[in-house]
Gaussian input, Z-matrix of N, CA and C with variables (Angstrom, degrees):
# hf/3-21g

backbone

0 1
 N
 C     1     B1
 C     2     B2     1     A1
 N     3     B3     2     A2     1     D1
 C     4     B4     3     A3     2     D2
 C     5     B5     4     A4     3     D3
 N     6     B6     5     A5     4     D4
 C     7     B7     6     A6     5     D5
 C     8     B8     7     A7     6     D6
 N     9     B9     8     A8     7     D7
 C    10    B10     9     A9     8     D8
 C    11    B11    10    A10     9     D9
 N    12    B12    11    A11    10    D10
 C    13    B13    12    A12    11    D11
 C    14    B14    13    A13    12    D12
 N    15    B15    14    A14    13    D13
 C    16    B16    15    A15    14    D14
 C    17    B17    16    A16    15    D15
 N    18    B18    17    A17    16    D16
 C    19    B19    18    A18    17    D17
 C    20    B20    19    A19    18    D18
 N    21    B21    20    A20    19    D19
 C    22    B22    21    A21    20    D20
 C    23    B23    22    A22    21    D21
 N    24    B24    23    A23    22    D22
 C    25    B25    24    A24    23    D23
 C    26    B26    25    A25    24    D24
 N    27    B27    26    A26    25    D25
 C    28    B28    27    A27    26    D26
 C    29    B29    28    A28    27    D27
 N    30    B30    29    A29    28    D28
 C    31    B31    30    A30    29    D29
 C    32    B32    31    A31    30    D30
 N    33    B33    32    A32    31    D31
 C    34    B34    33    A33    32    D32
 C    35    B35    34    A34    33    D33
 N    36    B36    35    A35    34    D34
 C    37    B37    36    A36    35    D35
 C    38    B38    37    A37    36    D36
 N    39    B39    38    A38    37    D37
 C    40    B40    39    A39    38    D38
 C    41    B41    40    A40    39    D39
 N    42    B42    41    A41    40    D40
 C    43    B43    42    A42    41    D41
 C    44    B44    43    A43    42    D42
 N    45    B45    44    A44    43    D43
 C    46    B46    45    A45    44    D44
 C    47    B47    46    A46    45    D45
 N    48    B48    47    A47    46    D46
 C    49    B49    48    A48    47    D47
 C    50    B50    49    A49    48    D48
 N    51    B51    50    A50    49    D49
 C    52    B52    51    A51    50    D50
 C    53    B53    52    A52    51    D51
 N    54    B54    53    A53    52    D52
 C    55    B55    54    A54    53    D53
 C    56    B56    55    A55    54    D54
 N    57    B57    56    A56    55    D55
 C    58    B58    57    A57    56    D56
 C    59    B59    58    A58    57    D57
 N    60    B60    59    A59    58    D58
 C    61    B61    60    A60    59    D59
 C    62    B62    61    A61    60    D60
 N    63    B63    62    A62    61    D61
 C    64    B64    63    A63    62    D62
 C    65    B65    64    A64    63    D63
 N    66    B66    65    A65    64    D64
 C    67    B67    66    A66    65    D65
 C    68    B68    67    A67    66    D66
 N    69    B69    68    A68    67    D67
 C    70    B70    69    A69    68    D68
 C    71    B71    70    A70    69    D69
 N    72    B72    71    A71    70    D70
 C    73    B73    72    A72    71    D71
 C    74    B74    73    A73    72    D72
 N    75    B75    74    A74    73    D73
 C    76    B76    75    A75    74    D74
 C    77    B77    76    A76    75    D75
 N    78    B78    77    A77    76    D76
 C    79    B79    78    A78    77    D77
 C    80    B80    79    A79    78    D78
 N    81    B81    80    A80    79    D79
 C    82    B82    81    A81    80    D80
 C    83    B83    82    A82    81    D81
 N    84    B84    83    A83    82    D82
 C    85    B85    84    A84    83    D83
 C    86    B86    85    A85    84    D84
 N    87    B87    86    A86    85    D85
 C    88    B88    87    A87    86    D86
 C    89    B89    88    A88    87    D87
 N    90    B90    89    A89    88    D88
 C    91    B91    90    A90    89    D89
 C    92    B92    91    A91    90    D90
 N    93    B93    92    A92    91    D91
 C    94    B94    93    A93    92    D92
 C    95    B95    94    A94    93    D93
 N    96    B96    95    A95    94    D94
 C    97    B97    96    A96    95    D95
 C    98    B98    97    A97    96    D96
 N    99    B99    98    A98    97    D97
 C   100   B100    99    A99    98    D98
 C   101   B101   100   A100    99    D99
 N   102   B102   101   A101   100   D100
 C   103   B103   102   A102   101   D101
 C   104   B104   103   A103   102   D102
 N   105   B105   104   A104   103   D103
 C   106   B106   105   A105   104   D104
 C   107   B107   106   A106   105   D105
 N   108   B108   107   A107   106   D106
 C   109   B109   108   A108   107   D107
 C   110   B110   109   A109   108   D108
 N   111   B111   110   A110   109   D109
 C   112   B112   111   A111   110   D110
 C   113   B113   112   A112   111   D111
 N   114   B114   113   A113   112   D112
 C   115   B115   114   A114   113   D113
 C   116   B116   115   A115   114   D114
 N   117   B117   116   A116   115   D115
 C   118   B118   117   A117   116   D116
 C   119   B119   118   A118   117   D117
 N   120   B120   119   A119   118   D118
 C   121   B121   120   A120   119   D119
 C   122   B122   121   A121   120   D120
 N   123   B123   122   A122   121   D121
 C   124   B124   123   A123   122   D122
 C   125   B125   124   A124   123   D123
 N   126   B126   125   A125   124   D124
 C   127   B127   126   A126   125   D125
 C   128   B128   127   A127   126   D126
 N   129   B129   128   A128   127   D127
 C   130   B130   129   A129   128   D128
 C   131   B131   130   A130   129   D129
 N   132   B132   131   A131   130   D130
 C   133   B133   132   A132   131   D131
 C   134   B134   133   A133   132   D132
 N   135   B135   134   A134   133   D133
 C   136   B136   135   A135   134   D134
 C   137   B137   136   A136   135   D135
 N   138   B138   137   A137   136   D136
 C   139   B139   138   A138   137   D137
 C   140   B140   139   A139   138   D138
 N   141   B141   140   A140   139   D139
 C   142   B142   141   A141   140   D140
 C   143   B143   142   A142   141   D141
 N   144   B144   143   A143   142   D142
 C   145   B145   144   A144   143   D143
 C   146   B146   145   A145   144   D144
 N   147   B147   146   A146   145   D145
 C   148   B148   147   A147   146   D146
 C   149   B149   148   A148   147   D147
 N   150   B150   149   A149   148   D148
 C   151   B151   150   A150   149   D149
 C   152   B152   151   A151   150   D150
 N   153   B153   152   A152   151   D151
 C   154   B154   153   A153   152   D152
 C   155   B155   154   A154   153   D153
 N   156   B156   155   A155   154   D154
 C   157   B157   156   A156   155   D155
 C   158   B158   157   A157   156   D156
 N   159   B159   158   A158   157   D157
 C   160   B160   159   A159   158   D158
 C   161   B161   160   A160   159   D159
 N   162   B162   161   A161   160   D160
 C   163   B163   162   A162   161   D161
 C   164   B164   163   A163   162   D162
 N   165   B165   164   A164   163   D163
 C   166   B166   165   A165   164   D164
 C   167   B167   166   A166   165   D165
 N   168   B168   167   A167   166   D166
 C   169   B169   168   A168   167   D167
 C   170   B170   169   A169   168   D168
 N   171   B171   170   A170   169   D169
 C   172   B172   171   A171   170   D170
 C   173   B173   172   A172   171   D171
 N   174   B174   173   A173   172   D172
 C   175   B175   174   A174   173   D173
 C   176   B176   175   A175   174   D174
 N   177   B177   176   A176   175   D175
 C   178   B178   177   A177   176   D176
 C   179   B179   178   A178   177   D177
 N   180   B180   179   A179   178   D178
 C   181   B181   180   A180   179   D179
 C   182   B182   181   A181   180   D180
 N   183   B183   182   A182   181   D181
 C   184   B184   183   A183   182   D182
 C   185   B185   184   A184   183   D183
 N   186   B186   185   A185   184   D184
 C   187   B187   186   A186   185   D185
 C   188   B188   187   A187   186   D186
 N   189   B189   188   A188   187   D187
 C   190   B190   189   A189   188   D188
 C   191   B191   190   A190   189   D189
 N   192   B192   191   A191   190   D190
 C   193   B193   192   A192   191   D191
 C   194   B194   193   A193   192   D192
 N   195   B195   194   A194   193   D193
 C   196   B196   195   A195   194   D194
 C   197   B197   196   A196   195   D195
 N   198   B198   197   A197   196   D196
 C   199   B199   198   A198   197   D197
 C   200   B200   199   A199   198   D198
 N   201   B201   200   A200   199   D199
 C   202   B202   201   A201   200   D200
 C   203   B203   202   A202   201   D201
 N   204   B204   203   A203   202   D202
 C   205   B205   204   A204   203   D203
 C   206   B206   205   A205   204   D204
 N   207   B207   206   A206   205   D205
 C   208   B208   207   A207   206   D206
 C   209   B209   208   A208   207   D207
 N   210   B210   209   A209   208   D208
 C   211   B211   210   A210   209   D209
 C   212   B212   211   A211   210   D210
 N   213   B213   212   A212   211   D211
 C   214   B214   213   A213   212   D212
 C   215   B215   214   A214   213   D213
 N   216   B216   215   A215   214   D214
 C   217   B217   216   A216   215   D215
 C   218   B218   217   A217   216   D216
 N   219   B219   218   A218   217   D217
 C   220   B220   219   A219   218   D218
 C   221   B221   220   A220   219   D219
 N   222   B222   221   A221   220   D220
 C   223   B223   222   A222   221   D221
 C   224   B224   223   A223   222   D222
 N   225   B225   224   A224   223   D223
 C   226   B226   225   A225   224   D224
 C   227   B227   226   A226   225   D225
 N   228   B228   227   A227   226   D226
 C   229   B229   228   A228   227   D227
 C   230   B230   229   A229   228   D228
 N   231   B231   230   A230   229   D229
 C   232   B232   231   A231   230   D230
 C   233   B233   232   A232   231   D231
 N   234   B234   233   A233   232   D232
 C   235   B235   234   A234   233   D233
 C   236   B236   235   A235   234   D234
 N   237   B237   236   A236   235   D235
 C   238   B238   237   A237   236   D236
 C   239   B239   238   A238   237   D237
 N   240   B240   239   A239   238   D238
 C   241   B241   240   A240   239   D239
 C   242   B242   241   A241   240   D240
 N   243   B243   242   A242   241   D241
 C   244   B244   243   A243   242   D242
 C   245   B245   244   A244   243   D243
 N   246   B246   245   A245   244   D244
 C   247   B247   246   A246   245   D245
 C   248   B248   247   A247   246   D246
 N   249   B249   248   A248   247   D247
 C   250   B250   249   A249   248   D248
 C   251   B251   250   A250   249   D249
 N   252   B252   251   A251   250   D250
 C   253   B253   252   A252   251   D251
 C   254   B254   253   A253   252   D252
 N   255   B255   254   A254   253   D253
 C   256   B256   255   A255   254   D254
 C   257   B257   256   A256   255   D255
 N   258   B258   257   A257   256   D256
 C   259   B259   258   A258   257   D257
 C   260   B260   259   A259   258   D258
 N   261   B261   260   A260   259   D259
 C   262   B262   261   A261   260   D260
 C   263   B263   262   A262   261   D261
 N   264   B264   263   A263   262   D262
 C   265   B265   264   A264   263   D263
 C   266   B266   265   A265   264   D264
 N   267   B267   266   A266   265   D265
 C   268   B268   267   A267   266   D266
 C   269   B269   268   A268   267   D267
 N   270   B270   269   A269   268   D268
 C   271   B271   270   A270   269   D269
 C   272   B272   271   A271   270   D270
 N   273   B273   272   A272   271   D271
 C   274   B274   273   A273   272   D272
 C   275   B275   274   A274   273   D273
 N   276   B276   275   A275   274   D274
 C   277   B277   276   A276   275   D275
 C   278   B278   277   A277   276   D276
 N   279   B279   278   A278   277   D277
 C   280   B280   279   A279   278   D278
 C   281   B281   280   A280   279   D279
 N   282   B282   281   A281   280   D280
 C   283   B283   282   A282   281   D281
 C   284   B284   283   A283   282   D282

   B1=1.5066
   B2=1.5942
   B3=1.1785
   B4=1.5550
   B5=1.5666
   B6=1.3114
   B7=1.4195
   B8=1.5138
   B9=1.3296
   B10=1.4359
   B11=1.5237
   B12=1.3878
   B13=1.3844
   B14=1.4623
   B15=1.3563
   B16=1.4760
   B17=1.5626
   B18=1.2420
   B19=1.4302
   B20=1.4761
   B21=1.3784
   B22=1.2836
   B23=1.4064
   B24=1.5199
   B25=1.4685
   B26=1.6233
   B27=1.4351
   B28=1.4799
   B29=1.3967
   B30=1.2741
   B31=1.6025
   B32=1.4117
   B33=1.3322
   B34=1.5017
   B35=1.4587
   B36=1.2812
   B37=1.4980
   B38=1.4960
   B39=1.3283
   B40=1.5102
   B41=1.4360
   B42=1.3673
   B43=1.2941
   B44=1.5022
   B45=1.3190
   B46=1.5307
   B47=1.4470
   B48=1.4756
   B49=1.4725
   B50=1.4684
   B51=1.3254
   B52=1.4627
   B53=1.5564
   B54=1.3218
   B55=1.4245
   B56=1.3872
   B57=1.3739
   B58=1.3064
   B59=1.5919
   B60=1.3849
   B61=1.4540
   B62=1.6491
   B63=1.3317
   B64=1.4954
   B65=1.5572
   B66=1.2889
   B67=1.4131
   B68=1.4463
   B69=1.4143
   B70=1.4488
   B71=1.4359
   B72=1.2721
   B73=1.5315
   B74=1.4483
   B75=1.2929
   B76=1.4356
   B77=1.5171
   B78=1.3464
   B79=1.5799
   B80=1.5628
   B81=1.3196
   B82=1.5405
   B83=1.5181
   B84=1.3814
   B85=1.3465
   B86=1.5513
   B87=1.2911
   B88=1.4854
   B89=1.5341
   B90=1.1773
   B91=1.4515
   B92=1.4907
   B93=1.3488
   B94=1.5731
   B95=1.5720
   B96=1.3666
   B97=1.5060
   B98=1.5878
   B99=1.2210
   B100=1.4550
   B101=1.4503
   B102=1.2838
   B103=1.5076
   B104=1.5929
   B105=1.3862
   B106=1.4001
   B107=1.4994
   B108=1.3672
   B109=1.3951
   B110=1.3757
   B111=1.4855
   B112=1.3856
   B113=1.5149
   B114=1.4488
   B115=1.4412
   B116=1.4677
   B117=1.3848
   B118=1.4381
   B119=1.6237
   B120=1.4108
   B121=1.3765
   B122=1.5386
   B123=1.2921
   B124=1.5999
   B125=1.3850
   B126=1.3803
   B127=1.4077
   B128=1.4442
   B129=1.3081
   B130=1.4319
   B131=1.6183
   B132=1.2098
   B133=1.5370
   B134=1.4933
   B135=1.3981
   B136=1.3689
   B137=1.5810
   B138=1.2002
   B139=1.5472
   B140=1.4755
   B141=1.2774
   B142=1.4585
   B143=1.4262
   B144=1.4016
   B145=1.3810
   B146=1.4291
   B147=1.4350
   B148=1.4255
   B149=1.4894
   B150=1.2771
   B151=1.4381
   B152=1.6512
   B153=1.2902
   B154=1.4414
   B155=1.4659
   B156=1.3160
   B157=1.4966
   B158=1.5410
   B159=1.2621
   B160=1.4585
   B161=1.5108
   B162=1.3272
   B163=1.4189
   B164=1.6131
   B165=1.3226
   B166=1.4663
   B167=1.4686
   B168=1.4069
   B169=1.4666
   B170=1.5309
   B171=1.2363
   B172=1.5688
   B173=1.4771
   B174=1.3149
   B175=1.5742
   B176=1.4933
   B177=1.3575
   B178=1.4768
   B179=1.5947
   B180=1.3105
   B181=1.4325
   B182=1.4333
   B183=1.3620
   B184=1.4883
   B185=1.5837
   B186=1.2657
   B187=1.3208
   B188=1.5246
   B189=1.3766
   B190=1.4021
   B191=1.5089
   B192=1.3330
   B193=1.3934
   B194=1.5298
   B195=1.2356
   B196=1.5144
   B197=1.6159
   B198=1.3041
   B199=1.5674
   B200=1.4370
   B201=1.3418
   B202=1.3993
   B203=1.5496
   B204=1.3241
   B205=1.5451
   B206=1.5574
   B207=1.2803
   B208=1.3886
   B209=1.4560
   B210=1.3850
   B211=1.5235
   B212=1.5926
   B213=1.2835
   B214=1.3798
   B215=1.4862
   B216=1.4644
   B217=1.3645
   B218=1.5743
   B219=1.2909
   B220=1.4437
   B221=1.3502
   B222=1.3033
   B223=1.5956
   B224=1.5920
   B225=1.2867
   B226=1.5752
   B227=1.5640
   B228=1.2040
   B229=1.4570
   B230=1.5772
   B231=1.2654
   B232=1.4808
   B233=1.4367
   B234=1.4874
   B235=1.5150
   B236=1.4912
   B237=1.3285
   B238=1.4077
   B239=1.5547
   B240=1.2469
   B241=1.5335
   B242=1.5253
   B243=1.2008
   B244=1.5474
   B245=1.5458
   B246=1.3417
   B247=1.4697
   B248=1.4540
   B249=1.2759
   B250=1.4969
   B251=1.5377
   B252=1.2558
   B253=1.4859
   B254=1.4583
   B255=1.5018
   B256=1.3332
   B257=1.5999
   B258=1.3031
   B259=1.4311
   B260=1.4905
   B261=1.4142
   B262=1.5607
   B263=1.4395
   B264=1.2987
   B265=1.5323
   B266=1.4342
   B267=1.3539
   B268=1.4523
   B269=1.4021
   B270=1.4351
   B271=1.3133
   B272=1.6332
   B273=1.3782
   B274=1.5519
   B275=1.5691
   B276=1.2762
   B277=1.4236
   B278=1.5768
   B279=1.3109
   B280=1.4794
   B281=1.4832
   B282=1.3973
   B283=1.4939
   B284=1.3954
   A1=105.38
   A2=117.30
   A3=131.78
   A4=109.19
   A5=114.32
   A6=117.56
   A7=106.51
   A8=120.16
   A9=125.00
   A10=104.21
   A11=115.49
   A12=120.39
   A13=112.97
   A14=115.94
   A15=119.73
   A16=112.49
   A17=120.37
   A18=121.14
   A19=109.47
   A20=118.11
   A21=124.45
   A22=110.87
   A23=115.72
   A24=114.14
   A25=105.18
   A26=110.70
   A27=120.87
   A28=104.64
   A29=118.07
   A30=124.95
   A31=110.59
   A32=118.21
   A33=130.31
   A34=113.36
   A35=117.60
   A36=119.72
   A37=112.54
   A38=120.27
   A39=119.29
   A40=113.19
   A41=121.57
   A42=123.76
   A43=121.28
   A44=108.94
   A45=116.55
   A46=116.50
   A47=120.24
   A48=117.79
   A49=107.44
   A50=122.43
   A51=117.04
   A52=108.06
   A53=118.09
   A54=113.19
   A55=119.71
   A56=118.70
   A57=123.86
   A58=120.09
   A59=112.16
   A60=118.23
   A61=109.96
   A62=116.04
   A63=115.77
   A64=111.87
   A65=120.20
   A66=128.71
   A67=114.87
   A68=122.67
   A69=117.88
   A70=112.54
   A71=118.65
   A72=115.16
   A73=116.76
   A74=121.76
   A75=127.29
   A76=115.11
   A77=112.59
   A78=114.82
   A79=112.75
   A80=115.17
   A81=114.12
   A82=109.69
   A83=109.96
   A84=123.89
   A85=110.05
   A86=116.28
   A87=117.10
   A88=113.04
   A89=113.79
   A90=118.10
   A91=119.46
   A92=112.71
   A93=122.93
   A94=103.14
   A95=117.63
   A96=118.29
   A97=105.23
   A98=126.61
   A99=123.41
   A100=110.85
   A101=119.13
   A102=125.48
   A103=105.11
   A104=114.05
   A105=118.20
   A106=110.90
   A107=117.82
   A108=123.97
   A109=107.63
   A110=115.99
   A111=123.99
   A112=113.02
   A113=119.88
   A114=124.32
   A115=106.57
   A116=118.67
   A117=125.16
   A118=106.08
   A119=111.75
   A120=118.67
   A121=117.15
   A122=115.71
   A123=126.25
   A124=108.44
   A125=117.52
   A126=119.78
   A127=116.65
   A128=117.09
   A129=124.68
   A130=117.29
   A131=113.57
   A132=118.56
   A133=110.10
   A134=119.24
   A135=125.50
   A136=107.40
   A137=117.06
   A138=121.30
   A139=110.76
   A140=120.32
   A141=122.26
   A142=114.09
   A143=119.49
   A144=126.72
   A145=109.48
   A146=116.90
   A147=122.61
   A148=105.28
   A149=120.25
   A150=120.85
   A151=112.18
   A152=111.66
   A153=114.65
   A154=110.86
   A155=122.29
   A156=126.57
   A157=105.48
   A158=112.12
   A159=122.07
   A160=112.82
   A161=118.89
   A162=126.16
   A163=106.24
   A164=117.52
   A165=114.78
   A166=115.77
   A167=117.97
   A168=122.27
   A169=110.14
   A170=113.64
   A171=113.83
   A172=112.50
   A173=113.84
   A174=121.38
   A175=104.59
   A176=109.68
   A177=118.40
   A178=105.35
   A179=117.62
   A180=125.19
   A181=106.83
   A182=114.74
   A183=116.01
   A184=108.68
   A185=120.68
   A186=125.34
   A187=112.41
   A188=115.49
   A189=117.15
   A190=109.88
   A191=118.71
   A192=121.06
   A193=111.85
   A194=115.14
   A195=122.66
   A196=113.69
   A197=114.17
   A198=115.05
   A199=107.70
   A200=115.94
   A201=121.57
   A202=111.89
   A203=106.79
   A204=117.90
   A205=105.05
   A206=112.85
   A207=121.02
   A208=111.18
   A209=110.56
   A210=121.12
   A211=109.46
   A212=119.04
   A213=120.74
   A214=118.21
   A215=118.82
   A216=128.15
   A217=111.69
   A218=116.11
   A219=122.67
   A220=119.76
   A221=120.52
   A222=117.32
   A223=103.55
   A224=111.31
   A225=118.08
   A226=106.53
   A227=113.80
   A228=119.63
   A229=107.14
   A230=118.44
   A231=128.70
   A232=114.04
   A233=115.85
   A234=116.21
   A235=110.84
   A236=112.23
   A237=124.58
   A238=111.21
   A239=117.54
   A240=120.04
   A241=109.01
   A242=121.81
   A243=127.33
   A244=102.76
   A245=111.55
   A246=134.15
   A247=114.63
   A248=120.62
   A249=120.60
   A250=114.70
   A251=115.41
   A252=118.19
   A253=112.64
   A254=111.13
   A255=117.60
   A256=113.28
   A257=119.94
   A258=119.27
   A259=106.68
   A260=109.81
   A261=120.15
   A262=106.49
   A263=115.43
   A264=121.88
   A265=111.24
   A266=117.25
   A267=125.38
   A268=113.65
   A269=116.36
   A270=121.60
   A271=108.05
   A272=116.14
   A273=115.40
   A274=96.84
   A275=116.18
   A276=120.71
   A277=108.99
   A278=116.25
   A279=125.29
   A280=112.66
   A281=120.09
   A282=115.89
   A283=114.80
   D1=133.69
   D2=176.12
   D3=-77.68
   D4=133.42
   D5=175.50
   D6=-114.17
   D7=124.54
   D8=-178.26
   D9=-118.38
   D10=122.24
   D11=172.60
   D12=-116.08
   D13=143.31
   D14=172.18
   D15=-144.11
   D16=159.81
   D17=177.53
   D18=-136.14
   D19=145.70
   D20=177.23
   D21=-142.90
   D22=146.05
   D23=177.17
   D24=-108.97
   D25=131.91
   D26=-178.05
   D27=-113.39
   D28=140.22
   D29=172.09
   D30=-84.95
   D31=65.75
   D32=175.91
   D33=-155.06
   D34=151.16
   D35=-178.82
   D36=-64.30
   D37=154.11
   D38=170.80
   D39=-56.68
   D40=-33.06
   D41=175.90
   D42=-61.61
   D43=-39.34
   D44=170.65
   D45=-71.43
   D46=-32.53
   D47=176.25
   D48=-79.98
   D49=-33.04
   D50=178.75
   D51=-63.69
   D52=-41.26
   D53=178.62
   D54=-61.93
   D55=-26.99
   D56=174.42
   D57=-76.08
   D58=-47.45
   D59=-178.54
   D60=-73.60
   D61=-18.34
   D62=178.34
   D63=-97.55
   D64=2.09
   D65=179.75
   D66=-81.11
   D67=131.90
   D68=172.23
   D69=-72.21
   D70=-24.21
   D71=174.20
   D72=-66.35
   D73=-24.02
   D74=171.49
   D75=-60.61
   D76=-26.67
   D77=177.25
   D78=-73.95
   D79=-16.89
   D80=-172.69
   D81=-73.69
   D82=141.53
   D83=176.54
   D84=-153.58
   D85=-176.89
   D86=177.98
   D87=-64.08
   D88=-24.66
   D89=-179.75
   D90=-96.01
   D91=-13.27
   D92=178.66
   D93=-88.61
   D94=112.71
   D95=-179.95
   D96=-98.72
   D97=-4.79
   D98=-178.18
   D99=-172.87
   D100=143.16
   D101=172.99
   D102=-141.31
   D103=131.53
   D104=170.68
   D105=-145.33
   D106=153.49
   D107=178.94
   D108=-126.97
   D109=154.54
   D110=-175.69
   D111=-76.91
   D112=15.05
   D113=-173.47
   D114=157.60
   D115=-175.39
   D116=177.19
   D117=-60.37
   D118=144.04
   D119=174.70
   D120=-63.62
   D121=110.11
   D122=-177.88
   D123=-161.38
   D124=173.04
   D125=175.03
   D126=-46.48
   D127=129.76
   D128=-178.61
   D129=88.57
   D130=-10.49
   D131=176.98
   D132=-54.20
   D133=135.59
   D134=174.96
   D135=-98.69
   D136=136.18
   D137=-177.90
   D138=-125.43
   D139=124.31
   D140=172.51
   D141=-112.89
   D142=119.95
   D143=-178.06
   D144=-111.74
   D145=130.39
   D146=-177.91
   D147=-99.99
   D148=122.54
   D149=176.36
   D150=-116.47
   D151=140.07
   D152=-179.62
   D153=-110.59
   D154=126.29
   D155=-173.98
   D156=-73.73
   D157=167.70
   D158=171.85
   D159=-61.03
   D160=-16.27
   D161=-178.14
   D162=-102.02
   D163=1.99
   D164=173.57
   D165=97.31
   D166=-7.43
   D167=-173.62
   D168=-82.04
   D169=129.90
   D170=177.11
   D171=-96.52
   D172=140.67
   D173=174.54
   D174=-133.91
   D175=152.99
   D176=-177.69
   D177=-113.63
   D178=128.54
   D179=177.32
   D180=-105.30
   D181=128.47
   D182=179.41
   D183=-108.30
   D184=138.23
   D185=177.75
   D186=-136.88
   D187=167.16
   D188=176.69
   D189=-143.87
   D190=137.56
   D191=178.33
   D192=-73.20
   D193=113.38
   D194=-177.42
   D195=-104.83
   D196=-8.27
   D197=173.64
   D198=-148.71
   D199=131.69
   D200=-179.69
   D201=-158.30
   D202=110.37
   D203=171.37
   D204=-138.60
   D205=111.08
   D206=-171.66
   D207=-51.06
   D208=124.67
   D209=171.80
   D210=81.92
   D211=-3.20
   D212=-173.52
   D213=-124.01
   D214=-40.60
   D215=-174.12
   D216=-149.22
   D217=132.95
   D218=167.43
   D219=-140.34
   D220=125.86
   D221=-168.96
   D222=-137.69
   D223=150.87
   D224=175.44
   D225=-135.24
   D226=152.27
   D227=169.02
   D228=-120.65
   D229=114.18
   D230=173.88
   D231=-88.31
   D232=114.88
   D233=-179.96
   D234=-86.02
   D235=139.50
   D236=-171.25
   D237=-120.37
   D238=135.82
   D239=179.15
   D240=-74.44
   D241=136.74
   D242=-177.97
   D243=-60.06
   D244=145.53
   D245=7.90
   D246=-78.68
   D247=-6.67
   D248=-178.75
   D249=-64.40
   D250=162.11
   D251=173.13
   D252=-108.66
   D253=150.45
   D254=174.55
   D255=-61.28
   D256=154.89
   D257=-177.94
   D258=-131.93
   D259=136.56
   D260=177.86
   D261=-109.40
   D262=125.69
   D263=171.18
   D264=-117.22
   D265=129.34
   D266=-176.95
   D267=-133.57
   D268=126.69
   D269=-177.39
   D270=-110.26
   D271=120.56
   D272=-174.69
   D273=-112.01
   D274=124.62
   D275=-174.07
   D276=-108.68
   D277=132.74
   D278=178.80
   D279=-132.04
   D280=141.27
   D281=175.83
   D282=-68.07

């Protein structure tokens, strides 16, 4: 499994950034036709995201919140069908 790390400085508080990255609304775009969670976003929450391709095909992406510490860390694991690999995304927020 490959590990890719990056860092960015954003002129906003960790609270504001956490609110954005942990919001289901932030997942919406012209290709996302639906987002639903099995409850409030917290550790263990399952999220289903419906994506529509440019050719009109819909796919459902399933993720789980695997790290959640308010205003400090937010992580998800997105499950992929073989031969693709699962993807883990983690946001670590610092002032």
